[in-house]
PDB file of N, CA, C, O and CB in Angstrom:
ATOM      1  N   MET A   1      48.117 109.758 116.390  1.00  0.00           N
ATOM      2  CA  MET A   1      49.574 109.916 116.296  1.00  0.00           C
ATOM      3  C   MET A   1      49.549 111.085 114.989  1.00  0.00           C
ATOM      4  O   MET A   1      48.953 110.966 113.919  1.00  0.00           O
ATOM      5  CB  MET A   1      50.472 108.262 115.954  1.00  0.00           C
ATOM      6  N   THR A   2      50.244 112.028 115.372  1.00  0.00           N
ATOM      7  CA  THR A   2      51.144 112.831 114.267  1.00  0.00           C
ATOM      8  C   THR A   2      52.006 112.574 113.542  1.00  0.00           C
ATOM      9  O   THR A   2      52.958 111.909 113.951  1.00  0.00           O
ATOM     10  CB  THR A   2      51.693 113.602 114.570  1.00  0.00           C
ATOM     11  N   LEU A   3      51.948 112.966 112.400  1.00  0.00           N
ATOM     12  CA  LEU A   3      53.872 112.373 111.827  1.00  0.00           C
ATOM     13  C   LEU A   3      53.079 113.748 110.366  1.00  0.00           C
ATOM     14  O   LEU A   3      51.997 114.080 109.880  1.00  0.00           O
ATOM     15  CB  LEU A   3      54.429 109.391 111.024  1.00  0.00           C
ATOM     16  N   ASN A   4      55.316 114.232 110.225  1.00  0.00           N
ATOM     17  CA  ASN A   4      55.289 115.141 109.410  1.00  0.00           C
ATOM     18  C   ASN A   4      56.555 114.614 108.387  1.00  0.00           C
ATOM     19  O   ASN A   4      57.734 114.287 108.517  1.00  0.00           O
ATOM     20  CB  ASN A   4      55.382 116.560 110.162  1.00  0.00           C
ATOM     21  N   TYR A   5      55.442 114.755 107.165  1.00  0.00           N
ATOM     22  CA  TYR A   5      55.742 114.937 105.456  1.00  0.00           C
ATOM     23  C   TYR A   5      56.393 115.698 105.682  1.00  0.00           C
ATOM     24  O   TYR A   5      56.372 116.520 106.598  1.00  0.00           O
ATOM     25  CB  TYR A   5      54.780 115.317 104.299  1.00  0.00           C
ATOM     26  N   ILE A   6      57.453 115.456 104.437  1.00  0.00           N
ATOM     27  CA  ILE A   6      58.720 116.436 103.724  1.00  0.00           C
ATOM     28  C   ILE A   6      57.934 116.462 102.884  1.00  0.00           C
ATOM     29  O   ILE A   6      56.934 115.750 102.793  1.00  0.00           O
ATOM     30  CB  ILE A   6      60.333 116.031 103.305  1.00  0.00           C
ATOM     31  N   PHE A   7      58.393 117.526 101.961  1.00  0.00           N
ATOM     32  CA  PHE A   7      57.622 117.272 100.382  1.00  0.00           C
ATOM     33  C   PHE A   7      59.116 118.606  99.713  1.00  0.00           C
ATOM     34  O   PHE A   7      59.187 119.548 100.502  1.00  0.00           O
ATOM     35  CB  PHE A   7      55.051 118.082 100.224  1.00  0.00           C
ATOM     36  N   GLY A   8      60.061 118.725  98.614  1.00  0.00           N
ATOM     37  CA  GLY A   8      61.254 119.571  98.199  1.00  0.00           C
ATOM     38  C   GLY A   8      61.937 118.634  97.460  1.00  0.00           C
ATOM     39  O   GLY A   8      62.557 117.586  97.636  1.00  0.00           O
ATOM     40  N   GLU A   9      61.483 119.655  96.233  1.00  0.00           N
ATOM     41  CA  GLU A   9      62.583 119.558  95.109  1.00  0.00           C
ATOM     42  C   GLU A   9      64.308 119.592  95.935  1.00  0.00           C
ATOM     43  O   GLU A   9      65.208 118.876  95.497  1.00  0.00           O
ATOM     44  CB  GLU A   9      62.300 121.144  93.906  1.00  0.00           C
ATOM     45  N   GLN A  10      64.466 120.301  96.848  1.00  0.00           N
ATOM     46  CA  GLN A  10      66.065 120.401  96.434  1.00  0.00           C
ATOM     47  C   GLN A  10      66.195 119.671  97.290  1.00  0.00           C
ATOM     48  O   GLN A  10      67.344 119.577  97.723  1.00  0.00           O
ATOM     49  CB  GLN A  10      67.029 121.681  96.424  1.00  0.00           C
ATOM     50  N   LEU A  11      65.222 118.901  97.876  1.00  0.00           N
ATOM     51  CA  LEU A  11      66.155 117.434  98.840  1.00  0.00           C
ATOM     52  C   LEU A  11      65.580 116.801  97.894  1.00  0.00           C
ATOM     53  O   LEU A  11      64.400 117.084  97.692  1.00  0.00           O
ATOM     54  CB  LEU A  11      65.832 116.753 100.735  1.00  0.00           C
ATOM     55  N   GLY A  12      66.055 116.044  97.269  1.00  0.00           N
ATOM     56  CA  GLY A  12      66.255 114.837  96.340  1.00  0.00           C
ATOM     57  C   GLY A  12      65.885 113.435  96.213  1.00  0.00           C
ATOM     58  O   GLY A  12      64.914 113.303  95.468  1.00  0.00           O
ATOM     59  N   GLN A  13      66.401 112.180  96.761  1.00  0.00           N
ATOM     60  CA  GLN A  13      65.529 111.530  96.884  1.00  0.00           C
ATOM     61  C   GLN A  13      64.914 111.036  98.276  1.00  0.00           C
ATOM     62  O   GLN A  13      64.201 110.045  98.438  1.00  0.00           O
ATOM     63  CB  GLN A  13      65.859 110.766  96.184  1.00  0.00           C
ATOM     64  N   TYR A  14      65.538 112.346  99.667  1.00  0.00           N
ATOM     65  CA  TYR A  14      65.014 112.201 100.816  1.00  0.00           C
ATOM     66  C   TYR A  14      62.790 112.728 100.951  1.00  0.00           C
ATOM     67  O   TYR A  14      61.825 112.471 101.670  1.00  0.00           O
ATOM     68  CB  TYR A  14      66.282 113.282 101.744  1.00  0.00           C
ATOM     69  N   SER A  15      63.227 113.777  99.358  1.00  0.00           N
ATOM     70  CA  SER A  15      61.270 113.808  99.931  1.00  0.00           C
ATOM     71  C   SER A  15      60.591 113.041  99.744  1.00  0.00           C
ATOM     72  O   SER A  15      60.571 112.038  99.030  1.00  0.00           O
ATOM     73  CB  SER A  15      60.272 114.682  99.471  1.00  0.00           C
ATOM     74  N   GLY A  16      59.758 113.649 100.634  1.00  0.00           N
ATOM     75  CA  GLY A  16      58.453 112.811 101.316  1.00  0.00           C
ATOM     76  C   GLY A  16      58.618 111.827 102.415  1.00  0.00           C
ATOM     77  O   GLY A  16      57.693 111.067 102.703  1.00  0.00           O
ATOM     78  N   ARG A  17      59.389 111.812 102.841  1.00  0.00           N
ATOM     79  CA  ARG A  17      59.601 110.732 104.032  1.00  0.00           C
ATOM     80  C   ARG A  17      59.269 112.023 105.574  1.00  0.00           C
ATOM     81  O   ARG A  17      59.124 113.224 105.796  1.00  0.00           O
ATOM     82  CB  ARG A  17      61.767 109.840 103.925  1.00  0.00           C
ATOM     83  N   ILE A  18      59.309 110.494 106.363  1.00  0.00           N
ATOM     84  CA  ILE A  18      58.729 111.097 107.652  1.00  0.00           C
ATOM     85  C   ILE A  18      59.780 111.390 108.485  1.00  0.00           C
ATOM     86  O   ILE A  18      60.583 110.510 108.797  1.00  0.00           O
ATOM     87  CB  ILE A  18      57.758 110.210 108.403  1.00  0.00           C
ATOM     88  N   LYS A  19      59.930 113.185 109.120  1.00  0.00           N
ATOM     89  CA  LYS A  19      60.562 113.652 110.110  1.00  0.00           C
ATOM     90  C   LYS A  19      60.013 113.441 111.428  1.00  0.00           C
ATOM     91  O   LYS A  19      58.783 113.458 111.402  1.00  0.00           O
ATOM     92  CB  LYS A  19      60.738 114.832 109.889  1.00  0.00           C
ATOM     93  N   PRO A  20      60.437 113.277 112.407  1.00  0.00           N
ATOM     94  CA  PRO A  20      60.511 113.611 113.835  1.00  0.00           C
ATOM     95  C   PRO A  20      59.948 115.103 113.616  1.00  0.00           C
ATOM     96  O   PRO A  20      60.206 115.480 112.473  1.00  0.00           O
ATOM     97  CB  PRO A  20      62.143 113.453 114.590  1.00  0.00           C
ATOM     98  N   PRO A  21      59.166 116.182 114.472  1.00  0.00           N
ATOM     99  CA  PRO A  21      58.686 116.863 115.108  1.00  0.00           C
ATOM    100  C   PRO A  21      59.588 117.907 115.028  1.00  0.00           C
ATOM    101  O   PRO A  21      59.090 118.734 114.264  1.00  0.00           O
ATOM    102  CB  PRO A  21      58.344 116.373 116.161  1.00  0.00           C
ATOM    103  N   ALA A  22      60.908 118.380 115.520  1.00  0.00           N
ATOM    104  CA  ALA A  22      62.248 119.002 115.151  1.00  0.00           C
ATOM    105  C   ALA A  22      62.995 119.390 114.370  1.00  0.00           C
ATOM    106  O   ALA A  22      63.530 120.498 114.371  1.00  0.00           O
ATOM    107  CB  ALA A  22      62.806 118.696 115.332  1.00  0.00           C
ATOM    108  N   GLU A  23      63.176 118.257 113.347  1.00  0.00           N
ATOM    109  CA  GLU A  23      63.599 118.300 112.590  1.00  0.00           C
ATOM    110  C   GLU A  23      63.774 119.261 111.555  1.00  0.00           C
ATOM    111  O   GLU A  23      64.707 120.055 111.439  1.00  0.00           O
ATOM    112  CB  GLU A  23      63.348 117.628 112.489  1.00  0.00           C
ATOM    113  N   PRO A  24      62.571 119.080 110.650  1.00  0.00           N
ATOM    114  CA  PRO A  24      62.278 120.277 109.934  1.00  0.00           C
ATOM    115  C   PRO A  24      62.939 121.592 110.033  1.00  0.00           C
ATOM    116  O   PRO A  24      63.952 122.024 109.482  1.00  0.00           O
ATOM    117  CB  PRO A  24      61.137 120.506 110.160  1.00  0.00           C
ATOM    118  N   GLU A  25      62.062 122.152 110.926  1.00  0.00           N
ATOM    119  CA  GLU A  25      63.054 123.289 112.121  1.00  0.00           C
ATOM    120  C   GLU A  25      64.503 123.605 112.143  1.00  0.00           C
ATOM    121  O   GLU A  25      64.984 124.731 112.277  1.00  0.00           O
ATOM    122  CB  GLU A  25      63.041 122.766 113.565  1.00  0.00           C
ATOM    123  N   GLU A  26      65.401 122.041 111.938  1.00  0.00           N
ATOM    124  CA  GLU A  26      66.630 121.994 111.489  1.00  0.00           C
ATOM    125  C   GLU A  26      66.906 122.489 110.745  1.00  0.00           C
ATOM    126  O   GLU A  26      67.703 123.426 110.802  1.00  0.00           O
ATOM    127  CB  GLU A  26      67.028 121.240 111.274  1.00  0.00           C
ATOM    128  N   MET A  27      66.115 121.876 109.269  1.00  0.00           N
ATOM    129  CA  MET A  27      66.230 121.518 108.450  1.00  0.00           C
ATOM    130  C   MET A  27      66.565 123.491 107.948  1.00  0.00           C
ATOM    131  O   MET A  27      67.514 123.650 107.180  1.00  0.00           O
ATOM    132  CB  MET A  27      65.068 120.375 108.055  1.00  0.00           C
ATOM    133  N   GLN A  28      66.069 124.326 108.239  1.00  0.00           N
ATOM    134  CA  GLN A  28      65.695 125.023 107.479  1.00  0.00           C
ATOM    135  C   GLN A  28      66.698 125.910 106.684  1.00  0.00           C
ATOM    136  O   GLN A  28      66.701 126.611 105.672  1.00  0.00           O
ATOM    137  CB  GLN A  28      64.871 125.557 108.078  1.00  0.00           C
ATOM    138  N   ASN A  29      67.548 125.512 107.672  1.00  0.00           N
ATOM    139  CA  ASN A  29      68.992 126.650 107.233  1.00  0.00           C
ATOM    140  C   ASN A  29      69.998 126.590 106.403  1.00  0.00           C
ATOM    141  O   ASN A  29      70.968 127.313 106.176  1.00  0.00           O
ATOM    142  CB  ASN A  29      69.834 126.888 108.151  1.00  0.00           C
ATOM    143  N   GLU A  30      69.179 124.562 105.552  1.00  0.00           N
ATOM    144  CA  GLU A  30      70.507 123.688 104.837  1.00  0.00           C
ATOM    145  C   GLU A  30      70.132 123.529 103.660  1.00  0.00           C
ATOM    146  O   GLU A  30      70.780 123.054 102.728  1.00  0.00           O
ATOM    147  CB  GLU A  30      70.931 122.212 105.380  1.00  0.00           C
ATOM    148  N   PHE A  31      67.866 124.371 103.673  1.00  0.00           N
ATOM    149  CA  PHE A  31      67.813 124.165 102.312  1.00  0.00           C
ATOM    150  C   PHE A  31      66.450 125.420 101.993  1.00  0.00           C
ATOM    151  O   PHE A  31      65.719 126.282 102.480  1.00  0.00           O
ATOM    152  CB  PHE A  31      67.487 122.299 101.915  1.00  0.00           C
ATOM    153  N   GLY A  32      66.893 124.602 100.665  1.00  0.00           N
ATOM    154  CA  GLY A  32      66.259 127.080 100.892  1.00  0.00           C
ATOM    155  C   GLY A  32      64.579 126.802 100.413  1.00  0.00           C
ATOM    156  O   GLY A  32      63.933 127.616 101.072  1.00  0.00           O
ATOM    157  N   GLU A  33      63.870 126.197  99.764  1.00  0.00           N
ATOM    158  CA  GLU A  33      62.210 125.391 100.701  1.00  0.00           C
ATOM    159  C   GLU A  33      62.110 124.152 100.228  1.00  0.00           C
ATOM    160  O   GLU A  33      62.774 123.592  99.356  1.00  0.00           O
ATOM    161  CB  GLU A  33      60.422 126.113 100.338  1.00  0.00           C
ATOM    162  N   PHE A  34      60.705 123.551 101.258  1.00  0.00           N
ATOM    163  CA  PHE A  34      60.485 122.780 101.083  1.00  0.00           C
ATOM    164  C   PHE A  34      59.264 123.486 102.155  1.00  0.00           C
ATOM    165  O   PHE A  34      58.967 124.487 102.806  1.00  0.00           O
ATOM    166  CB  PHE A  34      61.429 121.699 101.043  1.00  0.00           C
ATOM    167  N   LYS A  35      58.618 121.396 101.562  1.00  0.00           N
ATOM    168  CA  LYS A  35      56.680 121.916 102.367  1.00  0.00           C
ATOM    169  C   LYS A  35      56.886 120.326 103.449  1.00  0.00           C
ATOM    170  O   LYS A  35      57.436 119.225 103.426  1.00  0.00           O
ATOM    171  CB  LYS A  35      54.395 121.752 100.508  1.00  0.00           C
ATOM    172  N   VAL A  36      55.781 121.412 104.535  1.00  0.00           N
ATOM    173  CA  VAL A  36      56.220 120.140 105.394  1.00  0.00           C
ATOM    174  C   VAL A  36      54.664 119.793 106.044  1.00  0.00           C
ATOM    175  O   VAL A  36      54.183 120.343 107.035  1.00  0.00           O
ATOM    176  CB  VAL A  36      57.618 120.551 106.774  1.00  0.00           C
ATOM    177  N   CYS A  37      54.176 118.996 105.419  1.00  0.00           N
ATOM    178  CA  CYS A  37      52.982 118.033 105.370  1.00  0.00           C
ATOM    179  C   CYS A  37      52.831 117.121 106.896  1.00  0.00           C
ATOM    180  O   CYS A  37      53.494 116.172 107.313  1.00  0.00           O
ATOM    181  CB  CYS A  37      53.266 116.912 103.968  1.00  0.00           C
ATOM    182  N   VAL A  38      51.212 118.152 107.730  1.00  0.00           N
ATOM    183  CA  VAL A  38      51.049 117.513 109.567  1.00  0.00           C
ATOM    184  C   VAL A  38      50.376 116.538 108.816  1.00  0.00           C
ATOM    185  O   VAL A  38      50.246 116.904 107.648  1.00  0.00           O
ATOM    186  CB  VAL A  38      49.997 118.468 111.174  1.00  0.00           C
ATOM    187  N   VAL A  39      49.873 115.368 109.064  1.00  0.00           N
ATOM    188  CA  VAL A  39      49.859 115.083 108.919  1.00  0.00           C
ATOM    189  C   VAL A  39      48.777 113.833 110.322  1.00  0.00           C
ATOM    190  O   VAL A  39      49.591 113.244 111.034  1.00  0.00           O
ATOM    191  CB  VAL A  39      50.776 115.494 108.249  1.00  0.00           C
ATOM    192  N   GLU A  40      47.161 113.441 110.714  1.00  0.00           N
ATOM    193  CA  GLU A  40      47.178 112.471 111.569  1.00  0.00           C
ATOM    194  C   GLU A  40      47.416 111.752 110.794  1.00  0.00           C
ATOM    195  O   GLU A  40      47.790 112.064 109.663  1.00  0.00           O
ATOM    196  CB  GLU A  40      46.263 112.182 112.348  1.00  0.00           C
ATOM    197  N   VAL A  41      47.152 109.841 111.487  1.00  0.00           N
ATOM    198  CA  VAL A  41      46.993 108.943 111.253  1.00  0.00           C
ATOM    199  C   VAL A  41      45.515 108.037 112.226  1.00  0.00           C
ATOM    200  O   VAL A  41      45.503 107.643 113.393  1.00  0.00           O
ATOM    201  CB  VAL A  41      48.335 108.631 111.284  1.00  0.00           C
ATOM    202  N   CYS A  42      44.817 107.990 111.539  1.00  0.00           N
ATOM    203  CA  CYS A  42      43.654 108.002 112.303  1.00  0.00           C
ATOM    204  C   CYS A  42      43.689 106.057 113.060  1.00  0.00           C
ATOM    205  O   CYS A  42      44.503 105.223 112.665  1.00  0.00           O
ATOM    206  CB  CYS A  42      42.105 108.532 111.010  1.00  0.00           C
ATOM    207  N   THR A  43      43.208 105.932 113.544  1.00  0.00           N
ATOM    208  CA  THR A  43      43.187 104.491 113.523  1.00  0.00           C
ATOM    209  C   THR A  43      41.927 103.801 114.063  1.00  0.00           C
ATOM    210  O   THR A  43      41.729 102.689 114.553  1.00  0.00           O
ATOM    211  CB  THR A  43      44.317 104.025 114.268  1.00  0.00           C
ATOM    212  N   GLU A  44      41.203 104.786 113.817  1.00  0.00           N
ATOM    213  CA  GLU A  44      39.244 104.101 113.919  1.00  0.00           C
ATOM    214  C   GLU A  44      38.920 104.445 112.651  1.00  0.00           C
ATOM    215  O   GLU A  44      37.926 103.733 112.506  1.00  0.00           O
ATOM    216  CB  GLU A  44      37.821 104.992 115.185  1.00  0.00           C
ATOM    217  N   CYS A  45      39.057 105.077 111.541  1.00  0.00           N
ATOM    218  CA  CYS A  45      38.438 105.164 109.946  1.00  0.00           C
ATOM    219  C   CYS A  45      39.504 104.925 109.582  1.00  0.00           C
ATOM    220  O   CYS A  45      39.726 105.579 108.564  1.00  0.00           O
ATOM    221  CB  CYS A  45      37.750 106.466 109.204  1.00  0.00           C
ATOM    222  N   GLY A  46      41.129 103.736 110.131  1.00  0.00           N
ATOM    223  CA  GLY A  46      41.940 103.981 108.434  1.00  0.00           C
ATOM    224  C   GLY A  46      42.085 104.739 107.537  1.00  0.00           C
ATOM    225  O   GLY A  46      42.161 104.534 106.326  1.00  0.00           O
ATOM    226  N   TRP A  47      42.140 105.933 108.303  1.00  0.00           N
ATOM    227  CA  TRP A  47      42.239 107.527 107.178  1.00  0.00           C
ATOM    228  C   TRP A  47      42.958 108.705 107.294  1.00  0.00           C
ATOM    229  O   TRP A  47      42.647 109.505 108.176  1.00  0.00           O
ATOM    230  CB  TRP A  47      41.027 108.274 107.076  1.00  0.00           C
ATOM    231  N   ASN A  48      44.048 108.973 106.391  1.00  0.00           N
ATOM    232  CA  ASN A  48      45.201 109.815 107.287  1.00  0.00           C
ATOM    233  C   ASN A  48      44.403 111.204 106.660  1.00  0.00           C
ATOM    234  O   ASN A  48      43.990 111.255 105.501  1.00  0.00           O
ATOM    235  CB  ASN A  48      47.321 109.539 106.810  1.00  0.00           C
ATOM    236  N   HIS A  49      44.292 112.130 107.489  1.00  0.00           N
ATOM    237  CA  HIS A  49      44.039 113.664 107.561  1.00  0.00           C
ATOM    238  C   HIS A  49      44.737 114.579 107.939  1.00  0.00           C
ATOM    239  O   HIS A  49      45.031 114.772 109.119  1.00  0.00           O
ATOM    240  CB  HIS A  49      43.219 113.956 108.156  1.00  0.00           C
ATOM    241  N   MET A  50      45.235 115.531 106.622  1.00  0.00           N
ATOM    242  CA  MET A  50      46.477 116.849 106.470  1.00  0.00           C
ATOM    243  C   MET A  50      45.713 117.623 107.159  1.00  0.00           C
ATOM    244  O   MET A  50      44.607 118.047 106.824  1.00  0.00           O
ATOM    245  CB  MET A  50      46.998 117.609 104.865  1.00  0.00           C
ATOM    246  N   ILE A  51      46.560 117.915 108.595  1.00  0.00           N
ATOM    247  CA  ILE A  51      46.054 118.648 109.530  1.00  0.00           C
ATOM    248  C   ILE A  51      46.301 120.070 109.041  1.00  0.00           C
ATOM    249  O   ILE A  51      45.408 120.788 109.492  1.00  0.00           O
ATOM    250  CB  ILE A  51      46.615 118.304 110.851  1.00  0.00           C
ATOM    251  N   MET A  52      47.396 120.941 108.096  1.00  0.00           N
ATOM    252  CA  MET A  52      48.314 121.483 107.642  1.00  0.00           C
ATOM    253  C   MET A  52      49.622 121.034 107.180  1.00  0.00           C
ATOM    254  O   MET A  52      50.194 119.958 107.357  1.00  0.00           O
ATOM    255  CB  MET A  52      48.392 122.131 108.288  1.00  0.00           C
ATOM    256  N   ALA A  53      50.149 122.602 106.239  1.00  0.00           N
ATOM    257  CA  ALA A  53      50.858 122.444 105.424  1.00  0.00           C
ATOM    258  C   ALA A  53      51.519 123.935 105.434  1.00  0.00           C
ATOM    259  O   ALA A  53      50.822 124.949 105.420  1.00  0.00           O
ATOM    260  CB  ALA A  53      50.196 121.865 104.280  1.00  0.00           C
ATOM    261  N   TYR A  54      52.977 123.952 105.460  1.00  0.00           N
ATOM    262  CA  TYR A  54      53.328 124.670 106.047  1.00  0.00           C
ATOM    263  C   TYR A  54      54.915 124.236 105.731  1.00  0.00           C
ATOM    264  O   TYR A  54      55.497 123.170 105.930  1.00  0.00           O
ATOM    265  CB  TYR A  54      52.653 124.706 107.303  1.00  0.00           C
ATOM    266  N   LEU A  55      55.543 125.974 104.946  1.00  0.00           N
ATOM    267  CA  LEU A  55      56.977 125.950 104.056  1.00  0.00           C
ATOM    268  C   LEU A  55      57.381 126.493 104.895  1.00  0.00           C
ATOM    269  O   LEU A  55      56.961 127.099 105.881  1.00  0.00           O
ATOM    270  CB  LEU A  55      57.302 126.555 102.636  1.00  0.00           C
ATOM    271  N   LEU A  56      59.098 126.022 104.051  1.00  0.00           N
ATOM    272  CA  LEU A  56      60.446 126.138 105.736  1.00  0.00           C
ATOM    273  C   LEU A  56      60.743 126.742 104.721  1.00  0.00           C
ATOM    274  O   LEU A  56      59.984 127.044 103.800  1.00  0.00           O
ATOM    275  CB  LEU A  56      61.712 124.787 106.787  1.00  0.00           C
ATOM    276  N   GLY A  57      62.443 127.069 104.868  1.00  0.00           N
ATOM    277  CA  GLY A  57      63.941 127.030 103.951  1.00  0.00           C
ATOM    278  C   GLY A  57      64.532 128.227 104.409  1.00  0.00           C
ATOM    279  O   GLY A  57      63.753 128.632 105.272  1.00  0.00           O
ATOM    280  N   ASP A  58      65.772 129.273 104.286  1.00  0.00           N
ATOM    281  CA  ASP A  58      66.121 129.948 104.241  1.00  0.00           C
ATOM    282  C   ASP A  58      65.827 130.586 103.035  1.00  0.00           C
ATOM    283  O   ASP A  58      65.594 131.715 103.466  1.00  0.00           O
ATOM    284  CB  ASP A  58      66.936 129.734 104.621  1.00  0.00           C
ATOM    285  N   GLY A  59      65.607 130.690 101.292  1.00  0.00           N
ATOM    286  CA  GLY A  59      65.343 131.216 100.696  1.00  0.00           C
ATOM    287  C   GLY A  59      66.186 131.127  99.181  1.00  0.00           C
ATOM    288  O   GLY A  59      65.897 131.171  97.985  1.00  0.00           O
ATOM    289  N   HIS A  60      67.403 130.974 100.029  1.00  0.00           N
ATOM    290  CA  HIS A  60      68.318 130.295  98.686  1.00  0.00           C
ATOM    291  C   HIS A  60      68.790 128.478  97.968  1.00  0.00           C
ATOM    292  O   HIS A  60      69.153 127.338  98.256  1.00  0.00           O
ATOM    293  CB  HIS A  60      69.723 130.878  99.093  1.00  0.00           C
ATOM    294  N   LYS A  61      68.425 129.389  96.916  1.00  0.00           N
ATOM    295  CA  LYS A  61      67.845 127.485  95.886  1.00  0.00           C
ATOM    296  C   LYS A  61      69.516 126.751  96.314  1.00  0.00           C
ATOM    297  O   LYS A  61      70.564 127.310  96.639  1.00  0.00           O
ATOM    298  CB  LYS A  61      67.528 127.658  92.968  1.00  0.00           C
ATOM    299  N   ARG A  62      69.197 125.394  96.149  1.00  0.00           N
ATOM    300  CA  ARG A  62      70.075 124.796  95.934  1.00  0.00           C
ATOM    301  C   ARG A  62      70.507 123.740  95.501  1.00  0.00           C
ATOM    302  O   ARG A  62      69.753 123.072  96.208  1.00  0.00           O
ATOM    303  CB  ARG A  62      70.322 124.860  96.435  1.00  0.00           C
ATOM    304  N   LYS A  63      71.331 122.627  94.692  1.00  0.00           N
ATOM    305  CA  LYS A  63      71.431 121.516  93.877  1.00  0.00           C
ATOM    306  C   LYS A  63      70.972 120.408  95.075  1.00  0.00           C
ATOM    307  O   LYS A  63      71.649 120.242  96.090  1.00  0.00           O
ATOM    308  CB  LYS A  63      73.038 121.335  93.129  1.00  0.00           C
ATOM    309  N   PRO A  64      69.339 119.457  94.713  1.00  0.00           N
ATOM    310  CA  PRO A  64      69.531 118.226  95.447  1.00  0.00           C
ATOM    311  C   PRO A  64      71.062 117.753  95.998  1.00  0.00           C
ATOM    312  O   PRO A  64      72.154 118.203  95.650  1.00  0.00           O
ATOM    313  CB  PRO A  64      69.005 117.190  94.522  1.00  0.00           C
ATOM    314  N   PRO A  65      70.832 116.946  96.740  1.00  0.00           N
ATOM    315  CA  PRO A  65      71.874 116.371  97.573  1.00  0.00           C
ATOM    316  C   PRO A  65      72.737 115.000  96.503  1.00  0.00           C
ATOM    317  O   PRO A  65      72.391 114.950  95.323  1.00  0.00           O
ATOM    318  CB  PRO A  65      70.975 115.718  99.168  1.00  0.00           C
ATOM    319  N   ARG A  66      73.386 114.382  96.808  1.00  0.00           N
ATOM    320  CA  ARG A  66      73.800 113.886  95.496  1.00  0.00           C
ATOM    321  C   ARG A  66      73.060 112.756  96.257  1.00  0.00           C
ATOM    322  O   ARG A  66      72.826 112.691  97.463  1.00  0.00           O
ATOM    323  CB  ARG A  66      75.518 113.833  94.827  1.00  0.00           C
ATOM    324  N   ARG A  67      72.559 111.358  94.682  1.00  0.00           N
ATOM    325  CA  ARG A  67      72.001 110.099  95.171  1.00  0.00           C
ATOM    326  C   ARG A  67      73.209 108.886  95.719  1.00  0.00           C
ATOM    327  O   ARG A  67      74.284 108.484  95.272  1.00  0.00           O
ATOM    328  CB  ARG A  67      71.086 109.518  93.872  1.00  0.00           C
ATOM    329  N   ARG A  68      72.362 108.579  96.932  1.00  0.00           N
ATOM    330  CA  ARG A  68      72.721 108.026  97.372  1.00  0.00           C
ATOM    331  C   ARG A  68      72.389 106.588  97.204  1.00  0.00           C
ATOM    332  O   ARG A  68      71.361 106.304  97.819  1.00  0.00           O
ATOM    333  CB  ARG A  68      72.682 108.540  98.120  1.00  0.00           C
ATOM    334  N   LYS A  69      72.809 105.801  96.706  1.00  0.00           N
ATOM    335  CA  LYS A  69      72.442 104.344  96.869  1.00  0.00           C
ATOM    336  C   LYS A  69      71.796 103.066  98.188  1.00  0.00           C
ATOM    337  O   LYS A  69      72.545 102.399  98.902  1.00  0.00           O
ATOM    338  CB  LYS A  69      73.581 103.987  96.522  1.00  0.00           C
ATOM    339  N   THR A  70      70.478 103.017  98.208  1.00  0.00           N
ATOM    340  CA  THR A  70      70.217 102.569  99.088  1.00  0.00           C
ATOM    341  C   THR A  70      69.980 100.802  98.967  1.00  0.00           C
ATOM    342  O   THR A  70      70.601 100.274  98.045  1.00  0.00           O
ATOM    343  CB  THR A  70      69.259 103.409  99.445  1.00  0.00           C
ATOM    344  N   VAL A  71      69.180  99.950  99.788  1.00  0.00           N
ATOM    345  CA  VAL A  71      69.262  98.819  99.791  1.00  0.00           C
ATOM    346  C   VAL A  71      68.323  98.254  98.674  1.00  0.00           C
ATOM    347  O   VAL A  71      68.411  97.085  98.299  1.00  0.00           O
ATOM    348  CB  VAL A  71      69.079  98.431 101.042  1.00  0.00           C
ATOM    349  N   GLU A  72      67.514  99.052  98.216  1.00  0.00           N
ATOM    350  CA  GLU A  72      66.461  98.536  96.842  1.00  0.00           C
ATOM    351  C   GLU A  72      67.412  98.837  96.311  1.00  0.00           C
ATOM    352  O   GLU A  72      67.904  97.774  95.932  1.00  0.00           O
ATOM    353  CB  GLU A  72      64.948  99.168  96.247  1.00  0.00           C
ATOM    354  N   ASP A  73      68.142  99.772  95.966  1.00  0.00           N
ATOM    355  CA  ASP A  73      69.103  99.983  94.631  1.00  0.00           C
ATOM    356  C   ASP A  73      70.252  98.506  94.343  1.00  0.00           C
ATOM    357  O   ASP A  73      70.550  98.029  93.248  1.00  0.00           O
ATOM    358  CB  ASP A  73      70.211 101.633  94.998  1.00  0.00           C
ATOM    359  N   ILE A  74      70.673  98.091  95.585  1.00  0.00           N
ATOM    360  CA  ILE A  74      71.388  97.062  95.759  1.00  0.00           C
ATOM    361  C   ILE A  74      71.069  95.976  95.436  1.00  0.00           C
ATOM    362  O   ILE A  74      71.411  95.299  94.467  1.00  0.00           O
ATOM    363  CB  ILE A  74      71.662  96.963  96.677  1.00  0.00           C
ATOM    364  N   TYR A  75      69.896  95.635  96.856  1.00  0.00           N
ATOM    365  CA  TYR A  75      69.457  94.304  96.467  1.00  0.00           C
ATOM    366  C   TYR A  75      68.565  94.009  95.286  1.00  0.00           C
ATOM    367  O   TYR A  75      68.459  92.827  94.959  1.00  0.00           O
ATOM    368  CB  TYR A  75      68.840  93.807  97.503  1.00  0.00           C
ATOM    369  N   GLY A  76      67.788  95.099  94.475  1.00  0.00           N
ATOM    370  CA  GLY A  76      66.392  95.060  93.792  1.00  0.00           C
ATOM    371  C   GLY A  76      65.118  95.820  94.338  1.00  0.00           C
ATOM    372  O   GLY A  76      64.046  95.739  93.739  1.00  0.00           O
TER     373      GLY A  76
END
């Protein structure tokens, strides 16, 4: 099984999240630059292996989205 993790300063609190395969491509017009790490989750050995990493974005620097409260913020 492979997972797509996204990282980037412009993503704000959403950096480091897992996204479905098509979503990073859709996001590239919303953010200037972010990194996509494709990771294979190996159930046999219990390790995660990075298969590849690449940059996406439209090149226009933006402020991160406003921070929204999460369940953890509300309930501690």
